[in-house]
C-alpha positions in Angstrom: 0.0 0.0 0.0 1.0 3.6 -0.5 -0.4 7.1 -0.1 -3.0 6.4 -2.8 -4.7 4.7 0.1 -5.7 8.2 1.3 -8.6 10.2 0.0 -8.1 11.9 -3.4 -7.4 15.3 -1.8 -5.8 14.3 1.5 -5.1 17.9 2.6 -8.9 18.5 2.8 -9.5 15.3 4.8 -9.4 15.2 8.6 -8.3 11.6 9.2 -7.9 9.6 12.4 -6.9 6.1 13.0 -4.9 3.8 15.2 -1.2 3.0 14.9 0.4 0.0 16.5 3.6 0.9 18.2 5.9 -2.0 19.1 6.3 -2.3 22.9 3.5 0.2 23.5 0.3 -1.0 21.7 -2.3 1.0 19.8 -2.1 4.8 19.7 -4.9 7.1 18.4 -3.4 9.2 15.6 -4.2 11.8 12.9 -3.0 11.1 9.4 -2.0 13.4 6.6 -0.1 12.7 3.4 3.2 13.1 5.0 3.0 12.2 8.7 1.2 10.2 11.4 0.6 12.4 14.4 0.1 11.3 18.0 -3.3 12.2 19.5 -2.9 10.0 22.6 -2.7 13.1 24.9 -6.0 14.2 23.5 -7.7 10.7 23.8 -6.4 7.3 24.8 -8.9 5.4 22.6 -10.8 6.1 19.4 -14.0 5.7 21.3 -13.0 8.3 23.9 -12.0 10.7 21.1 -15.3 10.4 19.3 -17.2 11.1 22.5 -15.8 14.6 22.7 -18.1 17.5 21.8 -16.9 19.2 18.6 -14.4 16.4 18.0 -13.3 17.7 14.6 -12.6 21.2 15.9 -10.7 19.7 18.8 -8.4 17.6 16.6 -7.9 20.6 14.2 -6.8 22.7 17.2 -4.6 20.0 18.7 -2.7 19.6 15.4 -2.5 23.4 14.8 -1.0 23.9 18.4 1.9 21.6 17.6 0.9 19.2 20.4 0.4 16.3 18.0 4.0 15.0 17.6 5.0 12.8 14.6 5.2 9.1 15.2 6.0 7.8 11.7 5.8 8.8 8.0 2.5 7.9 6.4 4.1 6.1 3.5 6.3 3.9 5.8 3.4 3.0 8.1 1.2 2.2 5.1 3.8 0.0 3.6 4.3 -1.9 6.9 0.6 -2.5 7.2 0.8 -5.1 4.5 0.5 -8.1 6.8 2.5 -10.6 4.7 5.6 -8.4 4.5 5.3 -6.6 7.9 8.3 -5.8 10.0 7.0 -6.4 13.6 9.6 -4.0 15.0 8.0 -1.0 13.1 4.6 0.7 13.4 1.6 -0.3 11.3 -2.0 0.8 10.9 -4.8 -1.1 12.6 -8.6 -0.8 12.2 -9.4 2.8 13.2 -12.0 1.8 15.7 -11.5 0.1 19.1 -14.1 -0.2 21.9 -17.1 0.6 19.6 -19.8 -2.0 18.9 -19.5 -3.2 15.3 -23.0 -3.4 13.9 -24.3 -3.9 10.4 -27.5 -3.1 8.4 -28.5 -5.8 5.9 -30.7 -5.8 2.9 -30.6 -2.0 2.4 -30.4 -2.1 -1.4 -32.8 -3.7 -3.9 -30.1 -5.5 -5.9 -28.7 -7.2 -2.8 -32.1 -7.8 -1.4 -33.1 -9.8 -4.5 -29.8 -11.8 -4.2 -30.6 -12.6 -0.6 -34.0 -13.9 -1.7 -32.3 -16.0 -4.3 -29.8 -17.4 -1.8 -32.8 -18.4 0.4 -34.7 -20.0 -2.5 -31.5 -21.8 -3.7 -30.9 -23.1 -0.1 -27.3 -21.9 -0.4 -26.5 -23.9 -3.5 -24.6 -21.7 -6.0 -25.3 -24.0 -8.9 -29.1 -23.4 -8.6 -28.8 -19.6 -8.3 -29.3 -18.6 -12.0 -32.5 -20.6 -12.4 -33.9 -19.3 -9.1 -32.9 -15.8 -10.1 -35.0 -16.0 -13.3 -37.9 -17.4 -11.4 -37.8 -14.8 -8.6 -37.5 -11.8 -11.0 -40.4 -13.2 -13.1 -42.7 -13.0 -10.1 -41.6 -9.9 -8.2 -39.6 -8.0 -10.9 -36.3 -6.2 -10.3 -37.5 -2.7 -9.9 -38.5 -2.3 -6.2 -36.5 0.8 -5.7 -39.6 3.0 -5.7 -41.1 1.1 -2.8 -40.5 2.9 0.5 -39.8 0.5 3.4 -42.7 0.5 5.8 -45.1 2.3 3.5 -48.7 1.5 2.5 -47.4 0.4 -0.9 -44.9 -2.1 0.7 -47.7 -3.6 2.8 -49.8 -4.1 -0.3 -46.9 -5.7 -2.1 -46.4 -8.0 0.8 -50.0 -9.2 0.6 -49.6 -9.9 -3.1 -46.4 -11.9 -2.6 -47.8 -13.8 0.3 -50.7 -14.9 -1.9 -48.2 -16.1 -4.6 -46.0 -17.9 -2.0 -43.0 -15.7 -2.7 -42.7 -13.7 0.5 -39.3 -13.9 2.1 -37.7 -12.9 5.4 -35.3 -10.8 3.3 -38.2 -8.9 1.7 -39.6 -8.4 5.2 -36.5 -6.4 6.3 -35.9 -5.0 2.8 -39.3 -3.2 2.4 -41.0 -3.8 5.8 -40.9 -1.2 8.6 -38.0 -2.7 10.5 -34.5 -2.7 9.2 -32.2 -5.7 9.7 -29.5 -4.7 12.2 -27.1 -7.4 13.4 -23.8 -7.6 15.2 -21.1 -8.0 12.6 -18.1 -8.5 15.0 -17.0 -8.0 18.5 -15.3 -4.7 19.6 -11.5 -4.8 18.9 -11.9 -7.8 16.4 -12.0 -5.9 13.1 -8.9 -6.0 10.9 -7.5 -2.9 9.2 -5.8 -1.9 6.0 -3.3 -4.4 4.6 -4.5 -7.2 6.9 -5.8 -10.6 5.7 -9.5 -11.2 5.7 -10.9 -14.6 6.6 -13.4 -16.9 4.8 -14.7 -19.9 6.7 -12.9 -22.9 5.3 -16.1 -24.8 4.9 -17.7 -22.2 2.7 -18.0 -22.8 -1.0 -20.0 -19.7 -2.0 -19.0 -16.3 -0.6 -18.2 -12.8 -1.5 -16.9 -9.4 -0.4 -19.4 -6.7 0.6 -18.0 -3.2 0.0 -19.7 -0.7 2.4 -19.6 2.7 4.0 -19.2 2.4 7.8 -20.5 5.2 10.0 -18.8 6.2 13.2 -21.3 7.2 15.9 -20.7 8.2 19.5 -22.8 7.0 22.5 -25.3 9.8 21.9 -26.1 8.5 18.5 -24.3 11.4 16.7 -22.6 10.4 13.5 -19.2 12.1 13.6 -17.4 10.4 10.7 -17.2 7.6 8.2 -14.9 5.0 6.8 -14.9 2.0 4.5 -15.6 -1.7 5.3 -15.7 -5.2 3.9 -18.5 -7.2 5.4 -17.3 -10.5 4.2 -20.3 -12.8 3.6 -20.8 -16.5 3.3 -23.7 -16.9 0.9 -24.0 -20.7 1.3 -24.2 -20.6 5.1 -26.8 -17.8 5.3 -28.7 -19.2 2.3 -29.2 -22.6 4.1 -30.7 -20.8 7.1 -31.0 -17.3 8.4 -30.3 -18.7 11.8 -26.7 -19.3 10.6 -26.2 -15.5 10.2 -23.8 -15.4 13.1 -21.7 -18.1 11.6 -21.9 -16.5 8.1 -20.8 -13.1 9.4 -18.7 -13.3 12.5 -15.6 -15.4 11.9 -11.9 -14.7 12.6 -10.7 -11.8 10.4 -14.1 -11.6 8.5 -14.6 -7.9 9.3 -12.3 -5.3 7.7 -12.6 -1.6 8.5 -10.5 1.3 7.4 -8.2 2.7 6.3 -9.1 5.7 8.5 -12.1 7.4 9.9 -12.7 10.7 8.1 -14.3 13.1 10.6 -17.2 15.3 9.7 -16.1 18.9 9.3 -16.7 21.9 6.9 -15.2 19.8 4.1 -17.1 16.6 4.6 -20.4 15.6 6.0 -23.3 13.2 5.9 -24.6 14.6 2.6 -21.3 13.6 1.0 -21.7 10.1 2.4 -25.2 9.9 0.9 -23.7 10.6 -2.6 -20.7 8.3 -2.3 -20.1 5.7 -5.0 -18.0 2.7 -3.9 -15.7 0.8 -6.3 -14.7 -2.8 -5.7 -11.9 -4.7 -7.4 -11.0 -8.4 -6.8 -7.8 -9.6 -8.2 -7.3 -13.4 -8.1 -4.0 -15.2 -7.9 -4.9 -17.0 -11.2 -5.4 -13.7 -13.0 -9.2 -13.4 -12.5 -10.4 -9.9 -12.1 -13.8 -8.7 -11.0 -14.9 -5.1 -10.7 -18.2 -3.6 -9.4 -19.7 -0.6 -7.7 -22.2 0.3 -5.1 -24.0 3.8 -5.0 -25.2 5.1 -1.7 -27.8 7.1 -3.6 -29.7 3.9 -4.3 -30.0 2.9 -0.6 -33.6 2.2 0.4 -33.3 3.6 3.9 -31.6 6.8 4.8 -28.3 6.4 6.8 -29.8 8.3 9.8 -32.8 6.0 9.8 -30.5 3.0 10.1 -28.5 4.7 12.9 -31.8 5.4 14.7 -32.9 1.8 14.4 -29.5 0.5 15.6 -29.1 2.9 18.6 -31.7 4.6 20.8 -33.9 4.0 23.7 -33.9 0.3 23.0 -30.2 -0.1 22.3 -27.4 1.9 24.1 -23.7 1.6 23.2 -21.7 3.6 25.8 -18.5 3.2 23.8 -20.2 4.2 20.5 -20.9 2.2 17.4 -19.5 1.5 13.9 -22.4 0.8 11.6 -22.0 -0.9 8.2 -24.7 0.6 5.9 -25.1 -2.4 3.5 -24.2 -2.9 -0.1 -26.0 -3.1 -3.5 -23.1 -5.3 -4.8 -23.9 -9.0 -5.1 -21.5 -10.5 -7.6 -22.9 -13.0 -10.1 -19.9 -13.1 -12.5 -18.9 -16.7 -13.2 -15.5 -17.7 -12.0 -15.2 -21.5 -12.0 -17.5 -22.3 -14.8 -20.9 -21.4 -16.4 -23.7 -20.9 -13.8 -21.3 -21.2 -10.9 -21.2 -17.4 -10.1 -18.5 -15.8 -8.0 -16.8 -17.1 -4.9 -13.5 -16.2 -3.3 -10.3 -18.2 -3.5 -7.3 -17.9 -1.1 -5.0 -15.1 -2.3 -7.7 -12.8 -3.7 -6.7 -9.1 -3.3 -9.8 -7.0 -2.5 -9.9 -3.3 -2.9 -12.8 -1.1 -1.7 -12.5 2.6 -2.6 -14.2 5.9 -3.0 -12.4 9.2 -3.6 -13.6 10.9 -0.4 -12.5 8.1 2.0 -9.6 6.4 0.2 -9.0 2.7 -0.4 -9.2 -0.3 1.9 -7.1 -3.2 0.7 -7.1 -6.7 2.1 -6.0 -10.2 1.0 -8.2 -13.3 1.4 -7.3 -16.3 3.4 -9.3 -18.8 5.5 -10.4 -17.9 9.0 -8.4 -20.7 10.5 -5.2 -19.6 8.7 -5.7 -15.8 9.4 -3.8 -14.3 12.3 -5.7 -15.3 15.5 -7.5 -12.4 17.3 -5.6 -12.2 20.6 -5.5 -8.5 21.4 -8.7 -7.6 23.2 -10.1 -5.1 25.7 -8.1 -6.6 28.6 -4.8 -6.3 26.7 -5.7 -2.7 25.7 -6.5 -1.7 29.2 -3.2 -3.2 30.4 -1.2 -1.3 27.8 -3.0 2.0 28.6 -2.4 1.6 32.3 1.3 0.8 31.6 1.7 3.9 29.4 0.0 6.2 31.8 
């Protein structure tokens, strides 16, 4: 990785993240095109930083005052974040979040909603997907974007589909009043830029899910955004929705980064609403797949999803990272006609958008990925030792 990982105009982006310092542990930092700046005297954790009132102004002032001392060059830290060539004696970037709950909203785009229905009807069998796809589209069509979730029109459509035996749990959360919100990963378990992402070794049908991830504090205020890869096992979830936890929460299956871009005068939620994500998968055998996901086509507004994830029914005192879902559900054949797409070990996955930069990870299996061993207890121990 290099400085192309940063947003297209890095000088206009207020970026924060976490840098691993050997013998010290994770440090909250600000990042520009040249340097990685220490914010640990302003906040010991990312969660603590995002709890501050006017966090963007605070970080701007801290940097302008000269209190944020350089810890590394950005280019060297990015290069050392590539896990398979990492020098453990030098700093590298981690996922930018720490104590926050890692939540995800599912079935928030029509295209991916239809693919979830197809997974369910195919019972997780990729070889049946194309025939099921044709049958499902023939009954419910592929233009449900105009249907507002929870509206009178969506309720009427539900009655029609029930009568035809085509109603699905995925349609329920896709156009019904209640969004699907689930726990993607445990706090501290997400991997960052350059790390390997894990696919369960028993999975035969899986894919990346390029998404915008919102950073919200404990008050439900969205204060920034980053990128994420919500790695998905289509065969596990397709067999049964009760396997969602096994399909989603595996070792190294959640990637977030490269950095959180804080909301300020240059960047806000309206910019997020207009983001277009690009995805590129480069296989070790020369296979290339490219796709995109436009937030403008999301069926529920990001703030609606935040409100359904956090509020009087759900409190997260350390804040929350919320995946917004994806419209990208790959169908490109990889291993033969009608087989669709699935990952192989060695795939290089890039998720990017100009305002947030690029998140790059390489695919392995969850049992071969680096085990998750650095949790909250280890973090508290390191913070106590440093203080």
